[in-house]
N, C-alpha and C positions, 0 to 999 in steps of 0.2 A: 704867593703863588702854590705853592707845595697844602698850604693848614686850610687854603678854602676849597681843596678838593678832597681833603683825608676830612672833614668835613661830614661835609654828605652820602662821601662813604658807610663811614660812620654808625649814621645815624641808620640807614639804609640796613647797615647790620643788625644792628639793635634792633627792628623793626622782625628783619628773618630769623633770627637767633635771640631773642631776648632773657636776659636773666632767669633765672631758675630757682626754684626752692631746694638747695642737695636732700634734703628727706621725700617731699614729696614728686619733685617737680614739674610744680606746680608757676604758674610766672609771677619774676616776685620784681622791685623794681633795681633794685640792682648785684653785681653777683659777687657771692659768700650769705646772701642774706636768707633766710628759714620767710618762708610762707605765720601766721600766726598761729594755725590751728600748729605745722612742726614744728615753734619754735614757744605756744604753752603747753608742750606735751614733756616742752625738756623735766629733769629734775638737778636744777644748774645743784652742784658743789661746794662745800666751804663751808667753818668752821661752825656749829661746836663737831668736829667731829678729829679722829683719831691722831695723833700727832706722827704714832708712826708710821698707817698702808689706809688716812682719810676713809673708813669709815665711819660714815656719820654717826653723830651721836641723837639723842632723842631731846637735850640737854645736855646742858652748857660744864663740863666739868673737873674744867679749867686747859690751861692753852697746853701746859704738857701730857693732860692723860691720853695714855691707851686704853687702846683695848684687851678687850682677853689675852686672846690669842700675839697683840705685838708683847703682851709681859708676860706671858712661858715664854714667850718664842724672838726676843729684840731685833727689826730686819738691822742688817749693813750700813741702807739707809740713812743718812739728814730727817725723815719725812717723804712721802709721797702727797703727786695733788692730782686732781682731772676738773678739766670745766664741768664735767657731765656723769649723774648712771647711767648706766648702758642698759637704752631700752631701745625701741625698736626704731627711732629715728635717728641712735647714733650708733646702733648697727648697721646700721642702713648707710650713715653718714661711711664708717667705719670700712662697712666689705667692697659698696664699692672704691671706698679705696686703697683697696688691695689687693683685691679681688677683680673687679669693672675699668681699671684700666683709669678713675679718673682722679689725674692729680692731681688739680687744682683742688680737690676735697682738702688736699693739704693742708693748704692758708684759709680758709671756713677754717679746718682746725685751730688752728694759733687762732686765731683769732682772738676763740672764746676763752684761750688758756695762756691768751698774753697776759692777762690780770693774774695770773698766779705764779707768777715769777718771782718765786725768787730777789727781794730789794739789792743785795748784793750779790747773785751768781755774776761769774769770772767767764765759764765757759759753758756751751750749749751742746752738751755730742750723744748723739742717734744710739737707739740699741742698733746695731745691725743685724745686714740679713750673710749669710754664709752666699760665699760667691754662685755653687748652682743654684742658687733660688734664684738669685738675683740679675742675672745670664735669664731665669724661664720670665720673668715678673719681668725687667725691663727697670725698675727702679723698687727704693730704699722705702716703703713709703715716710718708717719714720723720719728718719733724710730730708725726707720733702718738708716736713713740720718741722723738720727744728729749724732745718733753712727759714721758713715763716717767723720762727718766730725766732731769727738770729734780723730777716732781715728789719723784724719792726719795733724792737727794738734795741739795737744798735749794739749790741753783745758777743763779740764772736765766736763763729762756730764751728766745729772738730767735724766732721763730718768722717773724715778717714781713718778715726785716731783711738776706737775703738775696732775690730777684729769679732769675728763669728769664723772661731778657726780649725772648728769642724761641722759638719753638718748633725745638728737633732730633727728627732722627730717632728711629726706637727704636733699640735699639742693641746689641741682640738679634742677633750673629755679626759681629760688628765685630770687625778688628785695634788693635791700640792705636794708631797711626798714622791708621788710619781716625775710631774714637772722636774723636779728638786736635782733627780738625777737624773732627770737628760739632762738639764743641761749645764750641773757638772761638770769644767772643765771645758764648756767650749769659746769661751770667748779673755782674749787677748790683744794685748796693747801692739800697735805698730812699731815700728823700730823711730826711737827717739819720744817718744811721746812722752817719754820721765819726764822733757825742757818744759813743752806746752802747759803741761797739769801740773806742774807743782806747787802744790800750796790755796788750790787753787778752790772754789770752788764750785761743783761743776754743779749742772740742769744734765740730768739722762731724760733721753727722751721719746719715748714708746704711741701705740694708739691710743694700745691698748689697755688695761692693768685687772686682772683676771687674781692670780694666788701672789704674785709680788717673789715669786721667782727664776723670772726672767733676769729680773730690776737686781734680786740680789746676788748674784752672781755676776751681772758687767759690775754691781756696784764694787764687788767685790776685791775685782782686777786692780777698780779704775781706782779704792783705795790705795794700793800696794802699791800703786805704779805711783805715789805720789800727790795722789788727789787729798784736797784737806776736809772737803765733806761734798756728798751729794744731797742732792734733790730728785726723786724723784719727776717726770711730769709726764700725764698723759692728754688724751680726750678724753675715756672715758672710763669709770669705774664700776665691775663686778661689782656689786651688792649683794644677790645672793648667791654668788659664788657653784649658777648654772649657765648661765648663760657663755661661753668661751670666743677667746680672741685667737 
């Protein structure tokens, strides 16, 4: 009886509130689907790329090849991955998720990021927000994405294992050195985190990878706490290093 009533109501709701493209708002056939134009605009990332920071290479240099920046200053994490390059539509999704209250876009991002999850990943941890920013925003977008990845993959998810111990300034507009200085000492582990981290391959999740300063600071804390290795996974990666998260 309940099912017989629910089905017509669902059809009415679908007609009144049809699924819309996360990028432009056009009507699409299902939730989390992009329209053809927005989908075609994405620059999907994958090898060949830098094994350290996922900077795309024009040709295959080998699985472990690093870009010049990573050769000069190797990151502490065991590679970074991102689903798409940071372009107009990727930026729209990230900003609507982060500031526009579109929390459902976290699952949209997670669905595209899932293909890049390491096969031996054992724990998913999001980059945390400071409590003041969390209270003002109402949610941590990285934690929502991490939850979507955990749900789809079955990999355990620890949204409160890593903490932002001190507030940091908005990083938009800062250069790599300024970003690194701003986040130095900003992160800490929750009580008892060592047991949950011990010898695990951790996937550290964020929405946008810009210079890597934030995820590098987080990685150092996770490794010091007992993680065996950390792989960074983001929705979008800034390629030109001009746009900011």
